[in-house]
KEKE-3310 file (N, C-alpha, C; in steps of 0.2 Angstrom, whole numbers, plus 5000, padded with zeros to 4 digits):
npx = (6443:6426:6415:6399:6388:6393:6393:6390:6386:6385:6398:6404:6419:6428:6441:6455:6467:6474:6481:6476:6463:6462:6467:6458:6448:6451:6452:6439:6433:6440:6433:6420:6411:6406:6414:6416:6423:6428:6437:6435:6425:6416:6414:6409:6396:6390:6390:6383:6371:6366:6365:6360:6370:6375:6383:6395:6412:6421:6433:6438:6446:6448:6450:6440:6427:6424:6424:6413:6405:6400:6393:6382:6375:6371:6365:6351:6345:6349:6345:6346:6358:6373:6388:6405:6417:6433:6447:6462:6476:6474:6464:6452:6441:6434:6429:6420:6411:6407:6399:6390:6383:6377:6385:6390:6400:6418:6435:6452:6465:6482:6474:6476:6474:6465:6456:6449:6442:6433:6425:6419:6411:6403:6396:6390:6383:6374:6366:6360:6352:6343:6337:6331:6322:6315:6308:6302:6292:6285:6279:6271:6263:6256:6250:6241:6234:6228:6220:6212:6205:6199:6190:6182:6177:6170:6160:6154:6149:6140:6132:6126:6119:6110:6102:6096:6089:6080:6072:6066:6059:6051:6044:6037:6028:6019:6015:6007:5998:5990:5987:5994:6002:6015:6031:6031:6039:6051:6053:6050:6061:6072:6067:6068:6081:6087:6082:6086:6100:6100:6096:6107:6111:6120:6129:6117:6108:6110:6106:6093:6089:6089:6080:6067:6058:6053:6041:6028:6026:6018:6006:6003:5998:5984:5967:5964:5951:5949:5961:5959:5948:5937:5930:5927:5933:5926:5924:5929:5936:5945:5953:5958:5966:5976:5982:5993:6004:6010:6010:6020:6031:6032:6037:6050:6056:6061:6073:6091:6099:6105:6099:6087:6081:6079:6071:6060:6057:6054:6042:6034:6031:6030:6016:6014:6011:6017:6011:6005:5994:5994:5995:6002:6003:6003:6013:6024:6031:6049:6050:6045:6054:6068:6071:6058:6051:6056:6053:6038:6035:6040:6033:6019:6020:6022:6011:6000:6002:5999:5989:5977:5966:5956:5956:5960:5974:5985:5988:6004:6006:5996:5998:6011:6007:5999:6008:6016:6006:6004:6016:6022:6011:6006:6018:6037:6042:6055:6060:6051:6054:6067:6064:6054:6063:6070:6062:6063:6073:6066:6055:6062:6065:6052:6047:6056:6055:6041)
npy = (4728:4726:4739:4739:4746:4759:4761:4771:4782:4798:4807:4819:4826:4833:4843:4852:4850:4848:4836:4824:4826:4824:4812:4804:4806:4801:4787:4786:4786:4776:4765:4766:4776:4793:4806:4822:4837:4849:4863:4868:4872:4881:4882:4870:4869:4878:4870:4859:4865:4867:4854:4838:4826:4809:4804:4812:4814:4821:4832:4836:4848:4862:4879:4895:4889:4874:4856:4852:4864:4863:4851:4855:4863:4855:4844:4845:4848:4838:4824:4811:4808:4801:4805:4805:4807:4814:4814:4820:4811:4810:4818:4813:4816:4826:4819:4811:4822:4825:4816:4814:4826:4821:4815:4799:4790:4788:4792:4791:4801:4800:4791:4775:4763:4763:4754:4752:4764:4760:4750:4756:4767:4758:4752:4763:4769:4758:4758:4769:4768:4759:4767:4776:4768:4763:4775:4779:4768:4770:4782:4779:4770:4778:4786:4777:4773:4786:4787:4776:4780:4791:4786:4778:4788:4795:4785:4783:4797:4796:4786:4791:4802:4795:4788:4799:4804:4794:4793:4806:4804:4794:4800:4809:4800:4798:4811:4813:4803:4808:4820:4832:4847:4852:4849:4847:4838:4841:4853:4852:4844:4853:4863:4855:4852:4865:4870:4861:4863:4877:4874:4869:4855:4848:4837:4828:4835:4833:4820:4820:4829:4819:4809:4815:4818:4807:4807:4805:4793:4781:4784:4778:4766:4769:4772:4780:4787:4791:4798:4809:4815:4828:4836:4838:4824:4810:4803:4789:4788:4797:4791:4780:4787:4791:4780:4780:4783:4773:4763:4769:4768:4754:4750:4756:4753:4740:4740:4740:4751:4767:4779:4776:4770:4781:4789:4780:4784:4796:4795:4788:4797:4810:4815:4817:4827:4841:4842:4830:4825:4820:4809:4792:4787:4795:4803:4814:4830:4829:4815:4812:4810:4821:4822:4820:4829:4841:4839:4839:4852:4859:4852:4855:4869:4869:4863:4871:4883:4879:4875:4863:4848:4849:4861:4879:4889:4896:4913:4921:4928:4924:4911:4911:4916:4906:4896:4902:4902:4890:4884:4874:4868:4861:4860:4859:4871:4878:4874:4881:4894:4895:4893:4905:4915:4915:4917:4922:4916:4903:4907:4912:4899:4894:4903:4901:4887:4885)
npz = (4092:4087:4086:4087:4089:4086:4072:4059:4068:4074:4083:4094:4097:4110:4114:4121:4117:4102:4096:4104:4102:4088:4086:4093:4085:4072:4076:4078:4066:4059:4066:4060:4064:4063:4066:4074:4077:4091:4098:4111:4125:4123:4109:4107:4114:4105:4093:4097:4099:4087:4081:4085:4093:4091:4101:4115:4117:4129:4136:4152:4157:4152:4144:4147:4145:4155:4155:4164:4164:4150:4151:4160:4154:4143:4146:4151:4139:4130:4136:4132:4127:4126:4137:4138:4149:4148:4160:4168:4175:4193:4195:4198:4206:4199:4188:4195:4199:4187:4182:4192:4188:4176:4166:4158:4158:4161:4156:4158:4155:4149:4136:4136:4129:4113:4112:4124:4124:4113:4118:4130:4122:4115:4125:4130:4120:4117:4129:4127:4116:4120:4130:4122:4114:4124:4128:4116:4116:4128:4125:4112:4120:4128:4119:4113:4124:4127:4115:4116:4127:4124:4114:4122:4130:4120:4116:4127:4128:4117:4120:4131:4125:4117:4126:4132:4122:4119:4131:4131:4119:4124:4133:4125:4118:4128:4129:4118:4118:4129:4124:4128:4129:4117:4120:4133:4142:4139:4144:4157:4159:4158:4168:4179:4181:4181:4194:4203:4201:4206:4219:4224:4224:4217:4206:4205:4199:4186:4183:4187:4177:4167:4172:4176:4164:4163:4171:4170:4163:4167:4163:4151:4153:4155:4151:4135:4135:4147:4150:4140:4142:4141:4152:4169:4180:4187:4203:4202:4190:4193:4203:4195:4186:4196:4197:4188:4194:4201:4191:4182:4192:4193:4180:4178:4192:4190:4184:4185:4182:4189:4185:4180:4192:4199:4191:4194:4208:4206:4196:4205:4217:4212:4213:4227:4242:4250:4263:4266:4259:4246:4232:4229:4242:4251:4257:4267:4269:4270:4269:4257:4242:4236:4223:4217:4224:4218:4204:4205:4208:4195:4186:4189:4187:4173:4168:4172:4166:4153:4140:4142:4139:4148:4153:4152:4148:4162:4167:4170:4180:4189:4191:4197:4209:4213:4215:4226:4236:4237:4244:4257:4258:4247:4240:4243:4255:4254:4242:4234:4237:4232:4219:4216:4219:4208:4197:4184:4177:4175:4168:4157:4150:4149:4138:4129:4125:4123)
capx = (6437:6422:6410:6393:6383:6396:6393:6386:6385:6389:6401:6407:6425:6429:6447:6458:6473:6473:6483:6472:6456:6463:6468:6452:6442:6454:6450:6431:6431:6441:6428:6414:6408:6406:6416:6416:6428:6428:6443:6434:6418:6410:6412:6406:6390:6388:6389:6376:6364:6364:6365:6360:6375:6373:6387:6399:6418:6423:6438:6434:6450:6448:6450:6435:6420:6425:6418:6407:6400:6397:6388:6378:6372:6369:6361:6344:6343:6350:6347:6348:6365:6379:6393:6410:6422:6442:6450:6468:6477:6473:6457:6445:6435:6431:6426:6414:6407:6404:6395:6384:6379:6375:6389:6388:6406:6424:6442:6459:6470:6481:6470:6482:6471:6459:6451:6446:6437:6429:6421:6416:6406:6399:6391:6385:6377:6368:6361:6356:6348:6338:6332:6326:6317:6309:6304:6297:6287:6280:6276:6267:6258:6252:6246:6236:6229:6224:6216:6206:6201:6195:6186:6178:6173:6164:6156:6149:6144:6135:6126:6121:6114:6105:6098:6092:6084:6076:6069:6062:6054:6045:6040:6032:6023:6014:6010:6004:5991:5986:5986:5997:6005:6021:6039:6031:6043:6057:6052:6051:6068:6076:6066:6071:6089:6088:6079:6091:6106:6099:6094:6113:6112:6126:6128:6112:6103:6111:6102:6085:6087:6087:6074:6062:6054:6048:6037:6021:6026:6013:5999:6004:5993:5978:5964:5963:5944:5950:5967:5958:5942:5937:5927:5930:5934:5922:5929:5931:5940:5952:5956:5961:5971:5980:5987:5998:6011:6012:6011:6028:6036:6033:6041:6056:6060:6064:6079:6097:6102:6103:6095:6080:6079:6078:6065:6055:6055:6050:6035:6029:6031:6029:6010:6014:6011:6022:6007:6004:5988:5995:5994:5997:6005:6001:6019:6024:6038:6055:6049:6046:6061:6070:6069:6050:6049:6058:6048:6032:6035:6041:6028:6013:6022:6021:6005:5994:6003:5998:5981:5976:5960:5951:5956:5963:5981:5983:5992:6010:6006:5991:6002:6015:6003:5996:6015:6018:6002:6005:6021:6021:6004:6008:6026:6042:6043:6062:6062:6047:6057:6072:6060:6051:6068:6074:6058:6066:6075:6062:6051:6065:6064:6045:6047:6061:6052:6034)
capy = (4724:4730:4743:4737:4752:4765:4761:4778:4786:4804:4808:4825:4825:4841:4843:4859:4848:4845:4830:4820:4827:4821:4804:4800:4807:4797:4780:4784:4785:4770:4759:4767:4782:4799:4810:4830:4840:4857:4863:4871:4871:4886:4879:4863:4870:4881:4863:4855:4870:4866:4847:4833:4820:4802:4804:4817:4814:4829:4833:4841:4852:4867:4885:4897:4884:4868:4851:4853:4869:4860:4846:4859:4867:4852:4838:4847:4848:4831:4819:4803:4808:4798:4809:4801:4812:4813:4817:4818:4806:4813:4823:4807:4818:4829:4815:4810:4827:4826:4809:4818:4831:4819:4812:4792:4788:4792:4788:4793:4804:4798:4784:4770:4759:4765:4749:4754:4769:4757:4747:4761:4770:4753:4751:4769:4768:4753:4760:4775:4766:4756:4772:4779:4762:4763:4781:4779:4763:4773:4787:4775:4767:4784:4789:4771:4774:4792:4786:4772:4784:4796:4782:4777:4794:4797:4779:4785:4803:4794:4782:4796:4806:4791:4787:4805:4804:4788:4795:4812:4802:4790:4806:4811:4795:4799:4817:4811:4800:4812:4826:4836:4852:4850:4851:4847:4834:4844:4860:4849:4842:4859:4866:4852:4852:4872:4871:4856:4867:4882:4871:4866:4847:4847:4831:4825:4838:4830:4814:4822:4832:4815:4805:4819:4817:4800:4807:4802:4787:4777:4785:4773:4761:4773:4772:4787:4790:4795:4804:4814:4819:4836:4838:4835:4817:4807:4799:4783:4791:4800:4785:4777:4792:4791:4773:4782:4784:4765:4761:4772:4766:4747:4750:4758:4749:4733:4741:4741:4758:4771:4785:4773:4770:4788:4789:4776:4787:4802:4793:4786:4802:4817:4819:4817:4833:4842:4842:4823:4824:4819:4801:4787:4784:4801:4804:4821:4833:4826:4809:4813:4811:4827:4822:4821:4837:4846:4837:4841:4860:4861:4849:4859:4875:4870:4861:4877:4888:4878:4873:4855:4847:4851:4868:4884:4890:4901:4917:4919:4932:4919:4905:4912:4917:4900:4892:4905:4901:4882:4882:4872:4864:4856:4861:4860:4879:4879:4873:4886:4900:4895:4894:4911:4921:4914:4916:4925:4910:4898:4910:4912:4892:4894:4907:4897:4880:4885)
capz = (4094:4082:4090:4084:4091:4084:4065:4057:4073:4074:4089:4095:4102:4112:4119:4119:4114:4095:4095:4107:4098:4082:4087:4094:4079:4068:4078:4078:4059:4057:4067:4057:4066:4060:4070:4072:4083:4094:4102:4118:4127:4119:4102:4108:4115:4099:4089:4101:4098:4079:4079:4091:4091:4095:4108:4116:4121:4132:4140:4158:4159:4146:4147:4145:4147:4155:4153:4169:4162:4145:4154:4164:4148:4138:4148:4151:4132:4128:4141:4131:4123:4131:4138:4141:4150:4149:4165:4168:4181:4199:4196:4197:4209:4194:4184:4198:4199:4180:4182:4197:4184:4170:4162:4158:4160:4161:4155:4161:4150:4142:4134:4135:4122:4110:4112:4129:4121:4109:4124:4134:4118:4114:4131:4132:4114:4117:4134:4125:4111:4124:4133:4117:4112:4130:4128:4111:4117:4132:4120:4108:4123:4130:4113:4112:4129:4125:4109:4118:4133:4120:4111:4127:4131:4115:4116:4134:4126:4113:4124:4136:4122:4115:4132:4133:4116:4119:4137:4128:4115:4127:4136:4120:4117:4133:4128:4112:4121:4134:4121:4131:4124:4114:4123:4140:4145:4137:4147:4164:4160:4160:4173:4185:4180:4184:4200:4206:4203:4211:4225:4226:4224:4213:4200:4206:4194:4180:4184:4187:4169:4163:4173:4176:4159:4163:4177:4168:4159:4169:4159:4145:4155:4158:4145:4132:4136:4154:4149:4136:4144:4142:4158:4176:4180:4192:4208:4200:4185:4196:4206:4190:4184:4201:4196:4184:4198:4203:4184:4180:4196:4192:4174:4180:4197:4189:4181:4190:4181:4194:4182:4180:4199:4200:4187:4197:4212:4203:4194:4211:4221:4211:4215:4233:4244:4257:4269:4267:4256:4239:4231:4230:4247:4256:4260:4268:4270:4268:4267:4249:4238:4235:4215:4216:4227:4213:4197:4206:4207:4189:4183:4190:4185:4166:4167:4173:4161:4146:4140:4142:4136:4152:4155:4149:4152:4167:4167:4173:4188:4193:4191:4202:4215:4216:4218:4232:4241:4238:4249:4264:4257:4240:4238:4249:4255:4253:4235:4230:4239:4226:4212:4216:4218:4201:4193:4177:4173:4174:4162:4151:4148:4147:4134:4123:4123:4122)
cpx = (6432:6417:6402:6389:6386:6394:6387:6384:6389:6391:6405:6412:6427:6435:6451:6465:6473:6476:6479:6465:6456:6463:6462:6447:6445:6451:6443:6430:6433:6437:6421:6409:6409:6408:6416:6420:6426:6434:6442:6427:6414:6409:6408:6397:6387:6386:6383:6370:6361:6363:6365:6365:6373:6378:6392:6405:6421:6428:6436:6440:6451:6447:6442:6429:6423:6421:6412:6402:6396:6391:6381:6373:6368:6364:6353:6341:6343:6350:6347:6355:6370:6385:6398:6415:6429:6444:6458:6470:6477:6468:6451:6439:6431:6427:6419:6409:6403:6398:6389:6379:6376:6379:6389:6394:6413:6431:6447:6463:6478:6477:6475:6480:6465:6453:6446:6439:6431:6423:6416:6410:6402:6393:6387:6380:6371:6363:6357:6351:6342:6333:6328:6320:6311:6305:6299:6291:6283:6276:6269:6261:6253:6247:6239:6231:6225:6219:6209:6202:6197:6188:6180:6174:6168:6160:6152:6146:6138:6129:6122:6116:6109:6101:6093:6086:6078:6070:6064:6057:6049:6041:6034:6027:6017:6010:6006:5997:5987:5985:5988:6001:6013:6027:6037:6036:6050:6058:6053:6058:6072:6074:6069:6078:6091:6087:6084:6098:6106:6099:6101:6113:6118:6124:6121:6107:6105:6106:6095:6084:6085:6080:6068:6057:6050:6042:6030:6020:6020:6007:5999:5998:5986:5974:5963:5957:5945:5955:5963:5951:5941:5934:5930:5929:5928:5928:5933:5937:5947:5955:5960:5967:5977:5985:5992:6005:6014:6014:6019:6032:6038:6037:6047:6061:6063:6071:6085:6100:6101:6099:6087:6077:6077:6072:6059:6052:6051:6042:6031:6027:6030:6021:6009:6014:6014:6018:6004:5997:5988:5993:6001:5999:6005:6007:6020:6032:6044:6056:6048:6052:6062:6068:6062:6048:6050:6054:6041:6030:6035:6036:6021:6015:6020:6014:5999:5996:6003:5992:5982:5968:5954:5952:5961:5969:5980:5988:5999:6010:6001:5995:6008:6012:6001:6003:6016:6013:6002:6011:6019:6015:6006:6015:6030:6043:6051:6063:6057:6050:6063:6070:6058:6057:6072:6069:6059:6068:6072:6057:6055:6065:6057:6044:6050:6057:6044:6032)
cpy = (4729:4733:4744:4744:4759:4766:4768:4783:4793:4806:4814:4824:4832:4840:4849:4857:4844:4838:4824:4820:4823:4813:4801:4801:4802:4788:4779:4783:4779:4763:4761:4772:4788:4804:4817:4833:4848:4857:4866:4870:4875:4884:4872:4864:4874:4874:4860:4858:4869:4859:4844:4827:4814:4801:4810:4814:4820:4828:4839:4847:4857:4874:4888:4893:4877:4862:4851:4857:4867:4855:4850:4862:4862:4846:4839:4846:4841:4825:4812:4803:4806:4804:4805:4807:4810:4817:4815:4814:4811:4819:4818:4811:4824:4825:4812:4815:4827:4822:4812:4822:4829:4816:4804:4788:4791:4788:4793:4795:4803:4791:4779:4765:4761:4760:4750:4758:4766:4754:4751:4765:4765:4753:4757:4770:4763:4755:4767:4774:4762:4760:4776:4774:4764:4769:4781:4774:4767:4779:4784:4772:4772:4786:4784:4772:4780:4791:4781:4775:4788:4792:4780:4782:4796:4791:4782:4791:4801:4791:4787:4799:4801:4789:4793:4806:4799:4790:4800:4809:4797:4794:4808:4806:4797:4806:4816:4808:4804:4819:4832:4842:4849:4851:4850:4843:4837:4850:4857:4847:4848:4863:4862:4852:4859:4872:4866:4860:4872:4880:4868:4859:4843:4841:4827:4828:4836:4824:4815:4826:4826:4810:4809:4818:4812:4801:4805:4796:4782:4778:4781:4768:4763:4773:4780:4790:4794:4801:4809:4817:4825:4839:4835:4827:4815:4804:4793:4784:4793:4795:4780:4781:4791:4786:4774:4781:4777:4761:4762:4769:4758:4746:4751:4754:4743:4734:4743:4748:4763:4777:4782:4771:4776:4790:4786:4780:4793:4800:4792:4792:4808:4821:4818:4825:4835:4841:4834:4821:4823:4811:4800:4785:4790:4802:4812:4823:4830:4819:4807:4814:4817:4828:4823:4828:4842:4846:4840:4848:4861:4858:4853:4866:4875:4868:4867:4882:4886:4875:4866:4854:4848:4857:4873:4885:4896:4906:4917:4922:4927:4914:4907:4914:4911:4896:4895:4903:4893:4880:4880:4867:4858:4855:4861:4867:4881:4879:4879:4893:4901:4897:4901:4916:4920:4914:4917:4920:4904:4901:4911:4905:4891:4898:4904:4891:4880:4885)
cpz = (4090:4087:4085:4085:4088:4076:4063:4062:4074:4082:4090:4099:4104:4117:4116:4116:4108:4094:4099:4103:4092:4081:4087:4089:4073:4069:4077:4070:4056:4060:4065:4059:4063:4064:4069:4079:4085:4099:4109:4119:4124:4113:4103:4109:4110:4094:4091:4099:4092:4078:4086:4088:4095:4101:4109:4120:4124:4137:4147:4158:4153:4148:4145:4149:4148:4154:4158:4167:4155:4147:4157:4159:4144:4139:4149:4144:4129:4133:4139:4128:4128:4130:4141:4142:4150:4154:4166:4175:4187:4200:4195:4201:4204:4189:4188:4199:4192:4180:4186:4192:4178:4165:4163:4161:4161:4158:4157:4156:4153:4141:4132:4129:4120:4110:4119:4128:4117:4114:4127:4129:4116:4119:4132:4125:4115:4123:4131:4120:4116:4129:4128:4115:4117:4129:4122:4112:4122:4128:4117:4114:4126:4125:4113:4118:4129:4120:4111:4123:4128:4117:4116:4129:4127:4114:4122:4131:4121:4115:4128:4132:4119:4119:4133:4127:4117:4125:4135:4123:4118:4132:4131:4118:4123:4132:4122:4114:4124:4130:4125:4127:4122:4119:4129:4144:4144:4142:4155:4165:4162:4165:4180:4186:4184:4192:4205:4206:4207:4218:4229:4228:4219:4207:4200:4201:4188:4178:4184:4180:4165:4164:4174:4171:4158:4168:4177:4164:4161:4165:4153:4147:4157:4151:4143:4134:4143:4153:4145:4137:4145:4148:4164:4176:4187:4197:4206:4195:4188:4200:4200:4187:4189:4201:4192:4187:4199:4197:4182:4185:4195:4185:4175:4186:4195:4186:4186:4188:4186:4191:4182:4187:4201:4197:4190:4203:4211:4202:4201:4215:4219:4212:4223:4236:4251:4263:4270:4263:4249:4239:4228:4237:4254:4261:4262:4269:4266:4267:4259:4247:4236:4226:4214:4218:4221:4206:4200:4206:4199:4184:4182:4186:4176:4164:4167:4168:4154:4146:4139:4139:4141:4155:4151:4153:4157:4165:4171:4180:4192:4194:4197:4209:4218:4219:4225:4237:4243:4244:4255:4264:4253:4239:4245:4248:4253:4245:4232:4231:4233:4220:4211:4215:4212:4196:4184:4174:4170:4167:4155:4146:4145:4140:4127:4121:4123:4114)
residu = (MET:GLU:CYS:VAL:GLU:CYS:LYS:GLY:LYS:SER:ILE:LEU:VAL:VAL:ASP:ASP:GLU:PRO:ALA:ILE:ARG:GLU:SER:ILE:ALA:GLU:TYR:LEU:GLU:TYR:ILE:GLY:ALA:LYS:PRO:ALA:MET:ALA:GLY:ASN:GLY:VAL:ARG:ALA:VAL:GLU:MET:LEU:SER:GLN:GLN:ILE:TYR:ASP:ALA:LEU:ILE:LEU:ASP:LEU:ASN:MET:PRO:GLU:LEU:ASN:GLY:ILE:GLY:VAL:ILE:GLU:LYS:ILE:VAL:PRO:ARG:CYS:PRO:GLU:MET:PRO:ILE:ILE:VAL:LEU:SER:GLY:VAL:GLY:ILE:VAL:ASP:LYS:ALA:VAL:GLU:ALA:ILE:ARG:LYS:GLY:ALA:TRP:ASP:PHE:LEU:SER:LYS:PRO:ILE:GLU:SER:LEU:SER:VAL:LEU:ASN:LEU:THR:LEU:ASN:ARG:ALA:LEU:GLU:ARG:SER:ARG:LEU:LEU:LYS:GLU:ASN:ARG:ILE:TYR:ARG:GLU:HIS:LEU:GLU:ASP:GLU:VAL:LYS:LYS:LYS:THR:GLU:GLN:VAL:LEU:GLU:MET:SER:ARG:SER:LEU:ILE:MET:THR:GLN:LYS:GLU:ILE:ILE:LEU:ARG:LEU:GLY:ASP:VAL:VAL:GLU:THR:ARG:SER:HIS:GLU:THR:GLY:ASN:HIS:VAL:LEU:ARG:VAL:SER:GLU:TYR:ALA:TYR:LEU:LEU:GLY:LYS:LEU:ALA:GLY:ILE:GLY:ASP:MET:ALA:ASP:ASP:ILE:LYS:ILE:ALA:SER:PRO:MET:HIS:ASP:VAL:GLY:LYS:ILE:GLY:ILE:SER:ASP:ILE:ILE:LEU:ASN:LYS:PRO:GLY:PRO:LEU:THR:ASP:ASP:GLU:PHE:ARG:ILE:ILE:GLN:GLY:HIS:SER:ALA:ILE:GLY:TYR:ASN:ILE:PHE:SER:LYS:SER:GLU:LEU:PRO:VAL:LEU:GLN:LEU:ALA:ALA:ASP:ILE:ALA:LEU:ASN:HIS:HIS:GLU:ARG:TRP:ASN:GLY:GLU:GLY:TYR:PRO:ASN:ARG:LYS:ALA:GLY:GLU:ALA:ILE:PRO:LEU:SER:ALA:ARG:ILE:THR:SER:ILE:VAL:ASP:VAL:PHE:ASP:ALA:ILE:THR:HIS:GLU:ARG:VAL:TYR:LYS:GLU:ALA:TRP:GLY:ILE:GLU:GLU:THR:LEU:LEU:PHE:MET:ARG:GLU:SER:ALA:GLY:LYS:GLN:PHE:ASP:PRO:GLN:LEU:ILE:ASP:VAL:PHE:LEU:LYS:ASN:LYS:ASP:SER:PHE:LEU:ASP:ILE:HIS:GLU:ARG:LEU:SER)
# end
């Protein structure tokens, strides 16, 4: 019987009886395999440490290191290599133990017909081939999944960066129209993120970092004459300016994106006051969304520490005093406490981005 799977395969024959070892090797060569021989278990382990064979035919009963000992050493290193054990008549229990430890099949000695060895080898090598093909397929599949995952993550990162850039540029448009100081929206973004993290709001701080620069987008709907008026506003002009909160809300509230829904909340509520005297809806306390309470603090801090068309920049000490005195009135007192306790971190951003 032809051994299809044996052609060109390297097979190590291990037996301490030279006659048996050599007869098996001769037969393997006859059916197209490439046999190698070892006369004991120690030599077999040495040879297997130097080369991986396609199959191992292993006698169980050998001096020094028996077949079981060879299996224990080799199986962890070569789990896909078929091991066929040879056991003498009456010691089937040893063969069973060998299979439990990783052998694939067993033959009784003496081998009555080498064609039985042919059949056993053919079956074992076919199984080994299928296992290797399956492993290679899994590894290839895992690599493909990893590549696709990395591509999706890269696309996601690129999309997020694009969104951030668009948002910051949209904020810049508002700054340009209202002649506000450069980097205002960038500073507000960094301040809001820092205050959110320090206040313990977790991942929400990342979303506020993206959404907060859009707090004044509604000013795009306000006349330049009013936005850039150098003197005090009349009551009517101030009411018009107040309308930017609702305009910003209407722009973003139509979106289904969570970050733009957050931007809508911030745009609408960042001029509300803790004591209920803000606009547009005179909300008070925790009825004001947390995102808007955070943005309100950092927006005011940045606005009063930089020059505007209608005012000079305030000094840092004067500003911090105002913020402290406004706790519980204009601002959430707990957030102001966090802000003031970490003022140096906010001042670092102020210096770096001014």
